[in-house]
N, C-alpha and C positions, 0 to 999 in steps of 0.2 A: 761711603758703598765700595762694599766692596768689589763690586761688577764695574765702575768705574776703572777702579784699580787695575783690575787684568783685564780686561781690555786697554789701555794704556800701553800698561808691560806687553804684552803678549802682542798688540802696532811696533814695540823695541821703542816707546816713547820719555821723552819724564813730561815733567807736570809741569815745566813751562813753556815748551811744545806745546802741548795742547791749551792750553792758557794764550799764546799768543794766534792761535788758531779761529780761537773763542774773544777775542779781541779782553784781554779781562788779564790780569795779577794772578803772580805762579800764585799770591799765598792766595786769595778770591778761590783760586784755580781750586786747591787745596782743600780746603774749606766745605767745598762738595766731597772730595773722594772722602771724605773723615766723615759727612755725614754732617759734621758743626751746623753750616748755613742751608737748608733748600736749594733746589735749583730749579731755577725760574721756568716755564715754557719751553719760550723762545730757545734757550741754552736746552734742553733734552734734544727741542728738534734737531740742533745741530747737533749733539751730539748722535743721538740717536745715526742719523747722514751719515757722518765724519765715521765710522764705525759701524757701517752699515748691519746693522740691528733695531729691535725696536724698542722704545718711551717701554712698555710693558717687561721687555726681559735689561734695561737700564734702570729699571725699578724695581726689581724684583715680585713683580707679578705675575712670570712667566717669565717657564727656564728653556726656552724655544731661545737660543743666542741671533738664527737670522729668522728676519720677517718673508711672510710667504709668501 
């Protein structure tokens, strides 16, 4: 998912840092960014909170980056 990568890069973070926050490996996280693996709901909730955005934005359903 390009949005995950864009949000991570905008925050000046690398995949290892985000993976550590999520309690997983960098390789596992990388598969979320590339779309190779679907992102579990609990991980989506954590990422939305981490980046202060909506799950809809992360999934590409909305172009509104910040929640209402």
